[in-house]
C-alpha positions in Angstrom: -62.5 10.2 88.0 -65.7 9.5 86.0 -66.8 5.9 86.7 -68.2 4.0 83.7 -71.8 2.9 83.9 -72.8 0.1 84.4 -70.0 -0.4 86.9 -67.4 -3.0 85.8 -63.7 -3.7 86.0 -61.6 -2.5 83.1 -58.9 -4.3 81.2 -56.3 -2.9 83.6 -58.0 -4.7 86.5 -59.3 -1.5 88.0 -62.6 0.3 88.0 -63.5 1.2 84.5 -63.7 4.9 83.8 -65.1 7.0 80.9 -64.8 10.6 79.8 -66.6 13.4 78.1 -69.8 12.8 76.2 -69.9 9.1 77.0 -70.0 10.0 80.7 -72.9 12.4 80.1 -74.8 9.6 78.3 -74.2 7.3 81.3 -75.5 10.0 83.7 -78.7 10.4 81.6 -79.2 6.6 81.6 -78.9 6.5 85.3 -81.5 9.2 85.8 -83.9 7.6 83.4 -83.8 4.1 84.7 -83.5 4.6 88.5 -86.7 4.6 90.4 -87.3 7.1 93.2 -86.6 5.5 96.5 -84.0 3.1 95.0 -81.0 5.1 96.3 -80.8 5.3 100.0 -79.0 8.6 100.3 -80.9 10.2 97.4 -84.5 9.0 97.8 -85.9 11.4 95.2 -83.3 10.6 92.5 -84.6 9.1 89.3 -87.5 9.4 87.0 -89.9 6.5 87.8 -90.0 5.7 84.1 -89.7 1.9 84.5 -92.9 1.9 86.6 -94.9 3.2 83.6 -94.1 0.1 81.5 -96.9 -1.7 83.4 -99.5 0.9 82.7 -101.9 0.7 79.7 -100.6 2.3 76.6 -102.4 5.6 75.9 -101.8 9.2 74.9 -102.0 10.3 78.5 -99.3 7.8 79.5 -97.0 9.0 76.7 -97.5 12.6 77.9 -96.8 11.6 81.5 -93.7 9.7 80.5 -92.3 12.7 78.5 -93.0 15.1 81.4 -91.3 12.7 83.8 -88.2 12.3 81.6 -87.9 16.0 80.9 -88.5 17.0 84.6 -86.1 14.5 86.1 -83.3 15.3 83.6 -83.7 19.0 84.2 -83.7 18.5 88.0 -80.6 16.2 88.2 -78.6 17.2 85.1 -79.8 20.7 84.4 -76.4 22.3 84.9 -74.8 19.9 82.4 -77.4 19.5 79.6 -80.4 21.3 78.2 -83.0 18.9 77.0 -84.4 19.8 73.6 -86.9 17.0 73.1 -87.6 13.5 74.4 -89.8 10.7 73.2 -90.9 7.5 75.0 -92.2 4.4 73.3 -93.7 1.4 75.1 -94.1 -1.6 72.8 -94.9 -4.9 74.4 -92.3 -5.3 77.2 -89.8 -2.9 75.7 -89.3 0.7 76.7 -87.4 3.0 74.2 -86.4 6.5 75.2 -84.9 9.0 72.8 -83.4 12.2 74.3 -82.1 15.1 72.2 -80.0 17.5 74.3 -77.4 20.2 74.1 -74.2 20.0 76.3 -74.0 23.3 78.1 -70.2 23.7 78.3 -69.6 23.0 74.5 -73.1 23.9 73.1 -72.9 20.7 71.1 -76.2 19.0 70.2 -76.4 15.2 71.0 -79.0 12.5 70.8 -79.1 9.3 72.8 -81.4 6.3 72.5 -82.0 3.9 75.4 -83.8 0.6 75.2 -84.9 -1.5 78.2 -86.8 -4.8 78.3 -88.6 -5.8 81.4 
């Protein structure tokens, strides 16, 4: 069973589930927007990306954010996806992450865009 993210109850009154590519996208979103230390049983899980929103915008920050995204996705989802490229934009209080990846089992290229306001 692949639980939908964010967690919610489906129309049947049970835990909502998802399948295939939508589940992979949910997994990527969880890795990107979970801060290390946030999960008790996996204290190193996540990318720490949301903490970078409060730093000054610079080329160095953009490079650090891209390395953080690529490294955490490779560590936690490396057996499921191969990250081709990623970009991180910090405008005002909004963080936009675009990830281009290949699904390993089907060799299908995908792109996902995530937007978070803090």
